[in-house]
C-alpha positions, 0 to 999 in steps of 0.5 A: 499500499505504501508503495503505491501511494509513493507511485501515485504521488510521484506520478498522478500528482504531476500529470494534472489529476490534482489541481494543476495551478493551485497546488503546483507548489505541492507537486513532486517532480524530478528527472525521468531521464537525461538524453545527451545535454538535456533531460525529460521530467516525471511531469513531462511524462505524465503530461502524456500518460494522462492522455492514455484511454488507459489513464483516463479509465482511473483506478489503474493497478501499480503494474500497469501505471509503470507499464505506461509510464515506461512506454511513454517515457521511452517514446519520449526519449526517441523523440528527443533523439530523433530531433537531435539527429534532425539538427545533426542532419541539418534537416530543416522545415520551412516556415510555410509547412509549420503554417500550413499545419497550424492552419489545418489545426485551427480549421479542424478544431477551432472553426477557423477561429484562431482567437479560440486557439490563443484562448485555450493556450492562454488558459493553459499558460502556454505561450503561442511561441512554445506551442508552435515550437511543438508543432514544429518538432512534430513535423520534423519527427514525422519528416525524419520517420519517413525518410529513415523508415517509411521510404524503405518499406516496400513488401514484395509480392512474395511476402504479400502472397505468403502473408495472405496464405498463412493468415487467410482467416485474418482477411475477412468481410465484417458480419454486417446488417442493414437496419431500419427501426421504428422507435415509440415512446411511452405515452407522456399523457393519459390521452396518448396512445399506448406503445402497443396501441401505436404498434397495432396501427403500425402492423395494420398499415404495413399490411395495407402496403405502407412502406416501413420507411414512410411509417418511420417517418410518422411514428418513429421518435428518434433522429433517424425517423427522417431517413425512414428509420435507416441505421445503415449497415451496422453490426447489431451485437455492437450497436443494439441491446441484446433483446433487438440483436437477438430479434434481428438474428431471427429474421430473414432480409425483408422481414419485420420483427413483432413489437419489442418492449424495453423499458417502457419504449417499443421498437419495431426492427426491420433487417433490410439486408444481411452481409455475412462474413467471408474470406476475402480472395487474394485480390481483395486482400492485397491492400489490407495484407500489404498494410499489414505488412508495412505496419510490421516492417515499420515497427521493426525498422523503427526500432533498429533505427532508434536503437542505433540513435540510443547506441551513439548517445547518452541515455540514462533513465532515473528509476521511479521510487519502489522500482524493482522492489 
């Protein structure tokens, strides 16, 4: 218990899980690693760790927290070494490349309004120059990785064929069902029709030849009503409650379920189309096989490159409290 408390204080506090500005003087920090003439702090590492989906789940066990910390620290060490290598190689980005990237960020994340960006930077006590430098470094790392790794990745037709033949089951279409649905709200007033009464009216109209899509526009009370209740192609197990997924499984394409009542709501579902999973042919699978091989080869080449950078550099990682005990 004491070990975990020490680790939590040393890691989570500096990451911003505590109130950043108000208690900054109380935060525990220190050097996480020395990289040539520079160093990385524990706070630097944890500022990255806290962006991980694992960290956002909270209640991390000590082992997992240490694993996230170690992986993030190693990525930051690689980043410093790559930037150092870029400087030694005299690789410089043109200012217009950084400007273009900033315009993309402002357009995508701030609706083209740069004042919103400046407002967020001000709230976080980050200067625009510091933020721009980070963007420049990101682009530099990407450019160096392309030059040293990605440019060299060229899976051969023989390798693609061998990967496909050895792992055919990996290259399949997804199971998907095209679904339309009518959702009936519970009655909110005594004068409103019950869910069952509205469902009966819908089934009567269907027997008379009315289309499911037209009835969805009239009766359904959800955002997809305007599209005739269409949900497009989905994996029902991923999208719907088990009762609805089970009802869909029993339907043939074109069939409509009976009324399904759940928590006061009514659901009528139609299976428009079914696409069963199947193994892709070699021709269909080529882009996916090549992508997988490029990823695997890229990981190997990247590690070999960064291992060489580390061999030529001074790197010292400072152990956290309680490590190895």
